[in-house]
Predicted model as a PDB file, atoms N, CA, C, CB and O in Angstrom, pLDDT in the B-factor column:
MODEL        1                                                                  
ATOM      1  N   MET A   1      -6.890 -22.057 -37.917  1.00 48.00           N  
ATOM      2  CA  MET A   1      -6.649 -20.961 -37.008  1.00 48.00           C  
ATOM      3  C   MET A   1      -7.671 -19.875 -37.241  1.00 48.00           C  
ATOM      4  CB  MET A   1      -5.236 -20.418 -37.171  1.00 48.00           C  
ATOM      5  O   MET A   1      -8.061 -19.620 -38.381  1.00 48.00           O  
ATOM      6  N   SER A   2      -8.102 -19.243 -36.193  1.00 49.00           N  
ATOM      7  CA  SER A   2      -9.092 -18.191 -36.351  1.00 49.00           C  
ATOM      8  C   SER A   2      -8.412 -16.875 -36.653  1.00 49.00           C  
ATOM      9  CB  SER A   2      -9.957 -18.068 -35.101  1.00 49.00           C  
ATOM     10  O   SER A   2      -7.261 -16.655 -36.276  1.00 49.00           O  
ATOM     11  N   GLY A   3      -9.121 -16.011 -37.328  1.00 51.00           N  
ATOM     12  CA  GLY A   3      -8.558 -14.717 -37.688  1.00 51.00           C  
ATOM     13  C   GLY A   3      -8.848 -13.653 -36.656  1.00 51.00           C  
ATOM     14  O   GLY A   3      -8.372 -12.526 -36.800  1.00 51.00           O  
ATOM     15  N   GLY A   4      -9.625 -13.968 -35.598  1.00 50.00           N  
ATOM     16  CA  GLY A   4      -9.974 -12.980 -34.582  1.00 50.00           C  
ATOM     17  C   GLY A   4      -8.854 -12.780 -33.584  1.00 50.00           C  
ATOM     18  O   GLY A   4      -7.833 -13.468 -33.611  1.00 50.00           O  
ATOM     19  N   THR A   5      -9.074 -11.820 -32.705  1.00 53.00           N  
ATOM     20  CA  THR A   5      -8.071 -11.583 -31.666  1.00 53.00           C  
ATOM     21  C   THR A   5      -8.307 -12.548 -30.531  1.00 53.00           C  
ATOM     22  CB  THR A   5      -8.115 -10.120 -31.158  1.00 53.00           C  
ATOM     23  O   THR A   5      -9.438 -12.757 -30.093  1.00 53.00           O  
ATOM     24  N   ASP A   6      -7.234 -13.127 -30.066  1.00 55.00           N  
ATOM     25  CA  ASP A   6      -7.314 -14.046 -28.935  1.00 55.00           C  
ATOM     26  C   ASP A   6      -7.011 -13.270 -27.660  1.00 55.00           C  
ATOM     27  CB  ASP A   6      -6.329 -15.248 -29.108  1.00 55.00           C  
ATOM     28  O   ASP A   6      -6.078 -12.467 -27.617  1.00 55.00           O  
ATOM     29  N   SER A   7      -7.794 -13.511 -26.637  1.00 55.00           N  
ATOM     30  CA  SER A   7      -7.491 -12.884 -25.353  1.00 55.00           C  
ATOM     31  C   SER A   7      -7.314 -13.983 -24.326  1.00 55.00           C  
ATOM     32  CB  SER A   7      -8.612 -11.883 -24.920  1.00 55.00           C  
ATOM     33  O   SER A   7      -8.064 -14.958 -24.287  1.00 55.00           O  
ATOM     34  N   ALA A   8      -6.321 -13.800 -23.513  1.00 59.00           N  
ATOM     35  CA  ALA A   8      -6.023 -14.777 -22.471  1.00 59.00           C  
ATOM     36  C   ALA A   8      -7.020 -14.630 -21.338  1.00 59.00           C  
ATOM     37  CB  ALA A   8      -4.582 -14.609 -21.950  1.00 59.00           C  
ATOM     38  O   ALA A   8      -7.564 -13.547 -21.122  1.00 59.00           O  
ATOM     39  N   PRO A   9      -7.264 -15.720 -20.610  1.00 59.00           N  
ATOM     40  CA  PRO A   9      -8.114 -15.603 -19.441  1.00 59.00           C  
ATOM     41  C   PRO A   9      -7.524 -14.578 -18.482  1.00 59.00           C  
ATOM     42  CB  PRO A   9      -8.282 -16.969 -18.748  1.00 59.00           C  
ATOM     43  O   PRO A   9      -6.311 -14.544 -18.271  1.00 59.00           O  
ATOM     44  N   GLY A  10      -8.369 -13.755 -17.909  1.00 65.00           N  
ATOM     45  CA  GLY A  10      -7.894 -12.753 -16.970  1.00 65.00           C  
ATOM     46  C   GLY A  10      -7.677 -11.396 -17.614  1.00 65.00           C  
ATOM     47  O   GLY A  10      -7.376 -10.425 -16.920  1.00 65.00           O  
ATOM     48  N   ASP A  11      -7.824 -11.312 -18.939  1.00 74.00           N  
ATOM     49  CA  ASP A  11      -7.683 -10.017 -19.599  1.00 74.00           C  
ATOM     50  C   ASP A  11      -8.954  -9.205 -19.409  1.00 74.00           C  
ATOM     51  CB  ASP A  11      -7.371 -10.193 -21.103  1.00 74.00           C  
ATOM     52  O   ASP A  11     -10.044  -9.760 -19.271  1.00 74.00           O  
ATOM     53  N   GLY A  12      -8.806  -7.916 -19.404  1.00 83.00           N  
ATOM     54  CA  GLY A  12      -9.964  -7.041 -19.351  1.00 83.00           C  
ATOM     55  C   GLY A  12     -10.170  -6.413 -17.984  1.00 83.00           C  
ATOM     56  O   GLY A  12      -9.654  -6.902 -16.979  1.00 83.00           O  
ATOM     57  N   PRO A  13     -10.927  -5.328 -17.958  1.00 77.00           N  
ATOM     58  CA  PRO A  13     -11.114  -4.572 -16.712  1.00 77.00           C  
ATOM     59  C   PRO A  13     -11.973  -5.282 -15.668  1.00 77.00           C  
ATOM     60  CB  PRO A  13     -11.731  -3.250 -17.025  1.00 77.00           C  
ATOM     61  O   PRO A  13     -11.975  -4.891 -14.501  1.00 77.00           O  
ATOM     62  N   ASP A  14     -12.700  -6.317 -16.074  1.00 89.00           N  
ATOM     63  CA  ASP A  14     -13.556  -7.029 -15.120  1.00 89.00           C  
ATOM     64  C   ASP A  14     -12.936  -8.334 -14.632  1.00 89.00           C  
ATOM     65  CB  ASP A  14     -14.900  -7.316 -15.749  1.00 89.00           C  
ATOM     66  O   ASP A  14     -13.584  -9.092 -13.911  1.00 89.00           O  
ATOM     67  N   SER A  15     -11.692  -8.604 -15.014  1.00 94.00           N  
ATOM     68  CA  SER A  15     -11.048  -9.845 -14.590  1.00 94.00           C  
ATOM     69  C   SER A  15     -10.742  -9.785 -13.094  1.00 94.00           C  
ATOM     70  CB  SER A  15      -9.752 -10.096 -15.401  1.00 94.00           C  
ATOM     71  O   SER A  15     -10.684  -8.710 -12.498  1.00 94.00           O  
ATOM     72  N   VAL A  16     -10.554 -10.934 -12.519  1.00 95.00           N  
ATOM     73  CA  VAL A  16     -10.214 -11.016 -11.092  1.00 95.00           C  
ATOM     74  C   VAL A  16      -8.911 -10.270 -10.829  1.00 95.00           C  
ATOM     75  CB  VAL A  16     -10.093 -12.498 -10.635  1.00 95.00           C  
ATOM     76  O   VAL A  16      -8.787  -9.565  -9.827  1.00 95.00           O  
ATOM     77  N   GLU A  17      -7.945 -10.425 -11.723  1.00 95.00           N  
ATOM     78  CA  GLU A  17      -6.665  -9.766 -11.544  1.00 95.00           C  
ATOM     79  C   GLU A  17      -6.817  -8.254 -11.546  1.00 95.00           C  
ATOM     80  CB  GLU A  17      -5.698 -10.193 -12.627  1.00 95.00           C  
ATOM     81  O   GLU A  17      -6.232  -7.569 -10.708  1.00 95.00           O  
ATOM     82  N   ALA A  18      -7.598  -7.732 -12.480  1.00 95.00           N  
ATOM     83  CA  ALA A  18      -7.798  -6.283 -12.577  1.00 95.00           C  
ATOM     84  C   ALA A  18      -8.538  -5.755 -11.355  1.00 95.00           C  
ATOM     85  CB  ALA A  18      -8.573  -5.929 -13.856  1.00 95.00           C  
ATOM     86  O   ALA A  18      -8.187  -4.702 -10.822  1.00 95.00           O  
ATOM     87  N   ARG A  19      -9.560  -6.480 -10.911  1.00 95.00           N  
ATOM     88  CA  ARG A  19     -10.307  -6.032  -9.729  1.00 95.00           C  
ATOM     89  C   ARG A  19      -9.441  -6.095  -8.480  1.00 95.00           C  
ATOM     90  CB  ARG A  19     -11.570  -6.882  -9.535  1.00 95.00           C  
ATOM     91  O   ARG A  19      -9.510  -5.202  -7.636  1.00 95.00           O  
ATOM     92  N   LEU A  20      -8.625  -7.142  -8.351  1.00 96.00           N  
ATOM     93  CA  LEU A  20      -7.728  -7.259  -7.206  1.00 96.00           C  
ATOM     94  C   LEU A  20      -6.698  -6.137  -7.225  1.00 96.00           C  
ATOM     95  CB  LEU A  20      -7.028  -8.629  -7.201  1.00 96.00           C  
ATOM     96  O   LEU A  20      -6.416  -5.538  -6.187  1.00 96.00           O  
ATOM     97  N   GLY A  21      -6.141  -5.852  -8.378  1.00 96.00           N  
ATOM     98  CA  GLY A  21      -5.179  -4.758  -8.501  1.00 96.00           C  
ATOM     99  C   GLY A  21      -5.788  -3.427  -8.102  1.00 96.00           C  
ATOM    100  O   GLY A  21      -5.155  -2.640  -7.398  1.00 96.00           O  
ATOM    101  N   ALA A  22      -7.008  -3.169  -8.542  1.00 96.00           N  
ATOM    102  CA  ALA A  22      -7.690  -1.919  -8.186  1.00 96.00           C  
ATOM    103  C   ALA A  22      -7.971  -1.862  -6.689  1.00 96.00           C  
ATOM    104  CB  ALA A  22      -9.003  -1.774  -8.975  1.00 96.00           C  
ATOM    105  O   ALA A  22      -7.849  -0.801  -6.077  1.00 96.00           O  
ATOM    106  N   ALA A  23      -8.348  -2.992  -6.093  1.00 97.00           N  
ATOM    107  CA  ALA A  23      -8.615  -3.031  -4.654  1.00 97.00           C  
ATOM    108  C   ALA A  23      -7.347  -2.773  -3.858  1.00 97.00           C  
ATOM    109  CB  ALA A  23      -9.217  -4.381  -4.255  1.00 97.00           C  
ATOM    110  O   ALA A  23      -7.380  -2.040  -2.869  1.00 97.00           O  
ATOM    111  N   VAL A  24      -6.230  -3.361  -4.270  1.00 98.00           N  
ATOM    112  CA  VAL A  24      -4.959  -3.153  -3.574  1.00 98.00           C  
ATOM    113  C   VAL A  24      -4.530  -1.693  -3.699  1.00 98.00           C  
ATOM    114  CB  VAL A  24      -3.860  -4.090  -4.139  1.00 98.00           C  
ATOM    115  O   VAL A  24      -4.049  -1.108  -2.728  1.00 98.00           O  
ATOM    116  N   GLN A  25      -4.696  -1.101  -4.873  1.00 98.00           N  
ATOM    117  CA  GLN A  25      -4.352   0.310  -5.052  1.00 98.00           C  
ATOM    118  C   GLN A  25      -5.225   1.201  -4.175  1.00 98.00           C  
ATOM    119  CB  GLN A  25      -4.499   0.715  -6.525  1.00 98.00           C  
ATOM    120  O   GLN A  25      -4.731   2.157  -3.577  1.00 98.00           O  
ATOM    121  N   GLY A  26      -6.504   0.899  -4.094  1.00 98.00           N  
ATOM    122  CA  GLY A  26      -7.401   1.668  -3.232  1.00 98.00           C  
ATOM    123  C   GLY A  26      -7.034   1.543  -1.773  1.00 98.00           C  
ATOM    124  O   GLY A  26      -7.058   2.529  -1.037  1.00 98.00           O  
ATOM    125  N   TYR A  27      -6.691   0.328  -1.343  1.00 98.00           N  
ATOM    126  CA  TYR A  27      -6.274   0.090   0.039  1.00 98.00           C  
ATOM    127  C   TYR A  27      -5.001   0.868   0.353  1.00 98.00           C  
ATOM    128  CB  TYR A  27      -6.056  -1.415   0.288  1.00 98.00           C  
ATOM    129  O   TYR A  27      -4.923   1.535   1.385  1.00 98.00           O  
ATOM    130  N   GLN A  28      -4.004   0.790  -0.524  1.00 98.00           N  
ATOM    131  CA  GLN A  28      -2.743   1.485  -0.282  1.00 98.00           C  
ATOM    132  C   GLN A  28      -2.954   2.990  -0.240  1.00 98.00           C  
ATOM    133  CB  GLN A  28      -1.717   1.126  -1.358  1.00 98.00           C  
ATOM    134  O   GLN A  28      -2.318   3.680   0.556  1.00 98.00           O  
ATOM    135  N   SER A  29      -3.822   3.498  -1.069  1.00 98.00           N  
ATOM    136  CA  SER A  29      -4.130   4.924  -1.060  1.00 98.00           C  
ATOM    137  C   SER A  29      -4.754   5.337   0.274  1.00 98.00           C  
ATOM    138  CB  SER A  29      -5.074   5.274  -2.220  1.00 98.00           C  
ATOM    139  O   SER A  29      -4.428   6.394   0.814  1.00 98.00           O  
ATOM    140  N   ALA A  30      -5.647   4.507   0.799  1.00 98.00           N  
ATOM    141  CA  ALA A  30      -6.271   4.793   2.090  1.00 98.00           C  
ATOM    142  C   ALA A  30      -5.244   4.754   3.217  1.00 98.00           C  
ATOM    143  CB  ALA A  30      -7.397   3.794   2.370  1.00 98.00           C  
ATOM    144  O   ALA A  30      -5.286   5.593   4.117  1.00 98.00           O  
ATOM    145  N   VAL A  31      -4.324   3.793   3.180  1.00 97.00           N  
ATOM    146  CA  VAL A  31      -3.266   3.705   4.193  1.00 97.00           C  
ATOM    147  C   VAL A  31      -2.374   4.947   4.119  1.00 97.00           C  
ATOM    148  CB  VAL A  31      -2.419   2.412   3.998  1.00 97.00           C  
ATOM    149  O   VAL A  31      -2.012   5.511   5.151  1.00 97.00           O  
ATOM    150  N   ASP A  32      -2.025   5.369   2.919  1.00 96.00           N  
ATOM    151  CA  ASP A  32      -1.197   6.567   2.750  1.00 96.00           C  
ATOM    152  C   ASP A  32      -1.907   7.804   3.304  1.00 96.00           C  
ATOM    153  CB  ASP A  32      -0.852   6.776   1.263  1.00 96.00           C  
ATOM    154  O   ASP A  32      -1.291   8.623   3.986  1.00 96.00           O  
ATOM    155  N   ASP A  33      -3.200   7.935   3.009  1.00 97.00           N  
ATOM    156  CA  ASP A  33      -3.987   9.061   3.529  1.00 97.00           C  
ATOM    157  C   ASP A  33      -4.012   9.044   5.055  1.00 97.00           C  
ATOM    158  CB  ASP A  33      -5.427   9.017   2.975  1.00 97.00           C  
ATOM    159  O   ASP A  33      -3.844  10.082   5.695  1.00 97.00           O  
ATOM    160  N   PHE A  34      -4.222   7.869   5.632  1.00 97.00           N  
ATOM    161  CA  PHE A  34      -4.247   7.730   7.089  1.00 97.00           C  
ATOM    162  C   PHE A  34      -2.905   8.137   7.695  1.00 97.00           C  
ATOM    163  CB  PHE A  34      -4.592   6.283   7.486  1.00 97.00           C  
ATOM    164  O   PHE A  34      -2.862   8.887   8.670  1.00 97.00           O  
ATOM    165  N   ASP A  35      -1.815   7.641   7.117  1.00 95.00           N  
ATOM    166  CA  ASP A  35      -0.482   7.967   7.623  1.00 95.00           C  
ATOM    167  C   ASP A  35      -0.209   9.462   7.552  1.00 95.00           C  
ATOM    168  CB  ASP A  35       0.583   7.207   6.840  1.00 95.00           C  
ATOM    169  O   ASP A  35       0.339  10.037   8.493  1.00 95.00           O  
ATOM    170  N   ARG A  36      -0.589  10.101   6.437  1.00 96.00           N  
ATOM    171  CA  ARG A  36      -0.381  11.543   6.298  1.00 96.00           C  
ATOM    172  C   ARG A  36      -1.157  12.314   7.360  1.00 96.00           C  
ATOM    173  CB  ARG A  36      -0.799  12.011   4.900  1.00 96.00           C  
ATOM    174  O   ARG A  36      -0.629  13.245   7.968  1.00 96.00           O  
ATOM    175  N   GLU A  37      -2.402  11.927   7.578  1.00 97.00           N  
ATOM    176  CA  GLU A  37      -3.230  12.623   8.566  1.00 97.00           C  
ATOM    177  C   GLU A  37      -2.713  12.382   9.980  1.00 97.00           C  
ATOM    178  CB  GLU A  37      -4.693  12.168   8.456  1.00 97.00           C  
ATOM    179  O   GLU A  37      -2.689  13.308  10.791  1.00 97.00           O  
ATOM    180  N   LEU A  38      -2.303  11.169  10.284  1.00 96.00           N  
ATOM    181  CA  LEU A  38      -1.754  10.868  11.605  1.00 96.00           C  
ATOM    182  C   LEU A  38      -0.482  11.675  11.848  1.00 96.00           C  
ATOM    183  CB  LEU A  38      -1.468   9.359  11.743  1.00 96.00           C  
ATOM    184  O   LEU A  38      -0.299  12.230  12.932  1.00 96.00           O  
ATOM    185  N   ALA A  39       0.396  11.744  10.855  1.00 96.00           N  
ATOM    186  CA  ALA A  39       1.618  12.530  10.992  1.00 96.00           C  
ATOM    187  C   ALA A  39       1.273  14.001  11.225  1.00 96.00           C  
ATOM    188  CB  ALA A  39       2.510  12.374   9.737  1.00 96.00           C  
ATOM    189  O   ALA A  39       1.895  14.660  12.058  1.00 96.00           O  
ATOM    190  N   ARG A  40       0.291  14.512  10.498  1.00 97.00           N  
ATOM    191  CA  ARG A  40      -0.114  15.909  10.674  1.00 97.00           C  
ATOM    192  C   ARG A  40      -0.627  16.149  12.086  1.00 97.00           C  
ATOM    193  CB  ARG A  40      -1.192  16.292   9.651  1.00 97.00           C  
ATOM    194  O   ARG A  40      -0.255  17.131  12.729  1.00 97.00           O  
ATOM    195  N   LEU A  41      -1.481  15.250  12.569  1.00 97.00           N  
ATOM    196  CA  LEU A  41      -2.039  15.405  13.914  1.00 97.00           C  
ATOM    197  C   LEU A  41      -0.972  15.305  14.995  1.00 97.00           C  
ATOM    198  CB  LEU A  41      -3.109  14.360  14.157  1.00 97.00           C  
ATOM    199  O   LEU A  41      -1.076  15.963  16.030  1.00 97.00           O  
ATOM    200  N   MET A  42       0.040  14.498  14.768  1.00 96.00           N  
ATOM    201  CA  MET A  42       1.119  14.335  15.748  1.00 96.00           C  
ATOM    202  C   MET A  42       2.186  15.412  15.625  1.00 96.00           C  
ATOM    203  CB  MET A  42       1.758  12.975  15.593  1.00 96.00           C  
ATOM    204  O   MET A  42       3.048  15.538  16.495  1.00 96.00           O  
ATOM    205  N   GLY A  43       2.132  16.188  14.549  1.00 97.00           N  
ATOM    206  CA  GLY A  43       3.102  17.256  14.357  1.00 97.00           C  
ATOM    207  C   GLY A  43       4.468  16.767  13.925  1.00 97.00           C  
ATOM    208  O   GLY A  43       5.482  17.398  14.226  1.00 97.00           O  
ATOM    209  N   VAL A  44       4.503  15.638  13.217  1.00 97.00           N  
ATOM    210  CA  VAL A  44       5.762  15.104  12.703  1.00 97.00           C  
ATOM    211  C   VAL A  44       5.614  14.891  11.201  1.00 97.00           C  
ATOM    212  CB  VAL A  44       6.154  13.770  13.425  1.00 97.00           C  
ATOM    213  O   VAL A  44       4.508  14.929  10.662  1.00 97.00           O  
ATOM    214  N   ASN A  45       6.743  14.665  10.534  1.00 96.00           N  
ATOM    215  CA  ASN A  45       6.639  14.357   9.105  1.00 96.00           C  
ATOM    216  C   ASN A  45       6.436  12.842   8.937  1.00 96.00           C  
ATOM    217  CB  ASN A  45       7.920  14.842   8.328  1.00 96.00           C  
ATOM    218  O   ASN A  45       6.519  12.085   9.904  1.00 96.00           O  
ATOM    219  N   GLU A  46       6.172  12.421   7.711  1.00 94.00           N  
ATOM    220  CA  GLU A  46       5.854  11.006   7.471  1.00 94.00           C  
ATOM    221  C   GLU A  46       7.033  10.080   7.738  1.00 94.00           C  
ATOM    222  CB  GLU A  46       5.386  10.819   6.046  1.00 94.00           C  
ATOM    223  O   GLU A  46       6.843   8.943   8.171  1.00 94.00           O  
ATOM    224  N   THR A  47       8.247  10.556   7.484  1.00 95.00           N  
ATOM    225  CA  THR A  47       9.430   9.738   7.769  1.00 95.00           C  
ATOM    226  C   THR A  47       9.584   9.526   9.271  1.00 95.00           C  
ATOM    227  CB  THR A  47      10.700  10.397   7.192  1.00 95.00           C  
ATOM    228  O   THR A  47       9.872   8.416   9.720  1.00 95.00           O  
ATOM    229  N   ASP A  48       9.392  10.590  10.043  1.00 96.00           N  
ATOM    230  CA  ASP A  48       9.469  10.468  11.505  1.00 96.00           C  
ATOM    231  C   ASP A  48       8.381   9.524  12.029  1.00 96.00           C  
ATOM    232  CB  ASP A  48       9.334  11.860  12.171  1.00 96.00           C  
ATOM    233  O   ASP A  48       8.622   8.741  12.948  1.00 96.00           O  
ATOM    234  N   LEU A  49       7.191   9.602  11.441  1.00 96.00           N  
ATOM    235  CA  LEU A  49       6.111   8.704  11.844  1.00 96.00           C  
ATOM    236  C   LEU A  49       6.511   7.253  11.601  1.00 96.00           C  
ATOM    237  CB  LEU A  49       4.814   9.038  11.082  1.00 96.00           C  
ATOM    238  O   LEU A  49       6.282   6.397  12.456  1.00 96.00           O  
ATOM    239  N   ARG A  50       7.102   6.968  10.451  1.00 94.00           N  
ATOM    240  CA  ARG A  50       7.544   5.604  10.133  1.00 94.00           C  
ATOM    241  C   ARG A  50       8.606   5.143  11.131  1.00 94.00           C  
ATOM    242  CB  ARG A  50       8.100   5.532   8.689  1.00 94.00           C  
ATOM    243  O   ARG A  50       8.588   3.993  11.570  1.00 94.00           O  
ATOM    244  N   CYS A  51       9.519   6.029  11.486  1.00 94.00           N  
ATOM    245  CA  CYS A  51      10.544   5.676  12.484  1.00 94.00           C  
ATOM    246  C   CYS A  51       9.902   5.349  13.827  1.00 94.00           C  
ATOM    247  CB  CYS A  51      11.560   6.829  12.652  1.00 94.00           C  
ATOM    248  O   CYS A  51      10.304   4.393  14.490  1.00 94.00           O  
ATOM    249  N   LEU A  52       8.913   6.132  14.229  1.00 92.00           N  
ATOM    250  CA  LEU A  52       8.206   5.847  15.479  1.00 92.00           C  
ATOM    251  C   LEU A  52       7.524   4.481  15.418  1.00 92.00           C  
ATOM    252  CB  LEU A  52       7.170   6.945  15.772  1.00 92.00           C  
ATOM    253  O   LEU A  52       7.542   3.737  16.399  1.00 92.00           O  
ATOM    254  N   GLU A  53       6.922   4.147  14.275  1.00 92.00           N  
ATOM    255  CA  GLU A  53       6.282   2.835  14.118  1.00 92.00           C  
ATOM    256  C   GLU A  53       7.297   1.710  14.286  1.00 92.00           C  
ATOM    257  CB  GLU A  53       5.601   2.729  12.743  1.00 92.00           C  
ATOM    258  O   GLU A  53       7.003   0.697  14.922  1.00 92.00           O  
ATOM    259  N   ILE A  54       8.480   1.882  13.723  1.00 91.00           N  
ATOM    260  CA  ILE A  54       9.524   0.856  13.832  1.00 91.00           C  
ATOM    261  C   ILE A  54       9.987   0.724  15.275  1.00 91.00           C  
ATOM    262  CB  ILE A  54      10.720   1.194  12.916  1.00 91.00           C  
ATOM    263  O   ILE A  54      10.152  -0.389  15.775  1.00 91.00           O  
ATOM    264  N   LEU A  55      10.199   1.853  15.951  1.00 89.00           N  
ATOM    265  CA  LEU A  55      10.637   1.813  17.347  1.00 89.00           C  
ATOM    266  C   LEU A  55       9.603   1.144  18.247  1.00 89.00           C  
ATOM    267  CB  LEU A  55      10.923   3.223  17.848  1.00 89.00           C  
ATOM    268  O   LEU A  55       9.961   0.410  19.169  1.00 89.00           O  
ATOM    269  N   ILE A  56       8.343   1.393  17.987  1.00 90.00           N  
ATOM    270  CA  ILE A  56       7.276   0.773  18.778  1.00 90.00           C  
ATOM    271  C   ILE A  56       7.238  -0.733  18.540  1.00 90.00           C  
ATOM    272  CB  ILE A  56       5.911   1.400  18.434  1.00 90.00           C  
ATOM    273  O   ILE A  56       6.906  -1.494  19.449  1.00 90.00           O  
ATOM    274  N   ALA A  57       7.573  -1.167  17.333  1.00 92.00           N  
ATOM    275  CA  ALA A  57       7.477  -2.584  16.973  1.00 92.00           C  
ATOM    276  C   ALA A  57       8.558  -3.444  17.614  1.00 92.00           C  
ATOM    277  CB  ALA A  57       7.549  -2.733  15.481  1.00 92.00           C  
ATOM    278  O   ALA A  57       8.352  -4.641  17.810  1.00 92.00           O  
ATOM    279  N   VAL A  58       9.713  -2.855  17.947  1.00 89.00           N  
ATOM    280  CA  VAL A  58      10.783  -3.644  18.551  1.00 89.00           C  
ATOM    281  C   VAL A  58      10.615  -3.654  20.057  1.00 89.00           C  
ATOM    282  CB  VAL A  58      12.170  -3.088  18.164  1.00 89.00           C  
ATOM    283  O   VAL A  58      10.187  -2.664  20.650  1.00 89.00           O  
ATOM    284  N   GLU A  59      10.956  -4.782  20.675  1.00 80.00           N  
ATOM    285  CA  GLU A  59      10.772  -4.920  22.116  1.00 80.00           C  
ATOM    286  C   GLU A  59      11.774  -4.075  22.890  1.00 80.00           C  
ATOM    287  CB  GLU A  59      10.898  -6.378  22.525  1.00 80.00           C  
ATOM    288  O   GLU A  59      11.413  -3.443  23.882  1.00 80.00           O  
ATOM    289  N   GLU A  60      13.007  -4.058  22.454  1.00 81.00           N  
ATOM    290  CA  GLU A  60      14.038  -3.307  23.143  1.00 81.00           C  
ATOM    291  C   GLU A  60      14.976  -2.732  22.112  1.00 81.00           C  
ATOM    292  CB  GLU A  60      14.798  -4.188  24.157  1.00 81.00           C  
ATOM    293  O   GLU A  60      15.341  -3.406  21.149  1.00 81.00           O  
ATOM    294  N   THR A  61      15.362  -1.511  22.306  1.00 73.00           N  
ATOM    295  CA  THR A  61      16.293  -0.904  21.361  1.00 73.00           C  
ATOM    296  C   THR A  61      17.328  -0.085  22.119  1.00 73.00           C  
ATOM    297  CB  THR A  61      15.543  -0.020  20.336  1.00 73.00           C  
ATOM    298  O   THR A  61      17.062   0.448  23.196  1.00 73.00           O  
ATOM    299  N   THR A  62      18.486  -0.001  21.541  1.00 78.00           N  
ATOM    300  CA  THR A  62      19.556   0.809  22.093  1.00 78.00           C  
ATOM    301  C   THR A  62      20.074   1.693  20.969  1.00 78.00           C  
ATOM    302  CB  THR A  62      20.699  -0.076  22.707  1.00 78.00           C  
ATOM    303  O   THR A  62      19.762   1.437  19.806  1.00 78.00           O  
ATOM    304  N   PRO A  63      20.856   2.727  21.277  1.00 77.00           N  
ATOM    305  CA  PRO A  63      21.378   3.585  20.214  1.00 77.00           C  
ATOM    306  C   PRO A  63      22.178   2.799  19.173  1.00 77.00           C  
ATOM    307  CB  PRO A  63      22.250   4.677  20.813  1.00 77.00           C  
ATOM    308  O   PRO A  63      22.255   3.220  18.019  1.00 77.00           O  
ATOM    309  N   ALA A  64      22.771   1.670  19.556  1.00 75.00           N  
ATOM    310  CA  ALA A  64      23.563   0.881  18.611  1.00 75.00           C  
ATOM    311  C   ALA A  64      22.712  -0.088  17.800  1.00 75.00           C  
ATOM    312  CB  ALA A  64      24.635   0.115  19.351  1.00 75.00           C  
ATOM    313  O   ALA A  64      23.226  -0.685  16.854  1.00 75.00           O  
ATOM    314  N   SER A  65      21.435  -0.273  18.126  1.00 58.00           N  
ATOM    315  CA  SER A  65      20.592  -1.255  17.431  1.00 58.00           C  
ATOM    316  C   SER A  65      20.245  -0.811  16.036  1.00 58.00           C  
ATOM    317  CB  SER A  65      19.323  -1.508  18.206  1.00 58.00           C  
ATOM    318  O   SER A  65      19.542  -1.524  15.319  1.00 58.00           O  
TER     319      SER A  65                                                      
ENDMDL                                                                          
END                                                                             
């Protein structure tokens, strides 16, 4: 057995997993920024914006839906 430290594949800041995680975090941050700015421009809060997105996504809605 070796006395050194063993590292699993994928460990470290340059691994595919680490780069993918950083890319997903960057993407989500950009989406959040976009949503905040869109809500500001529309004069609504972020929760109201999300509700509008849901209403637009459904083909037909009623007060009971």
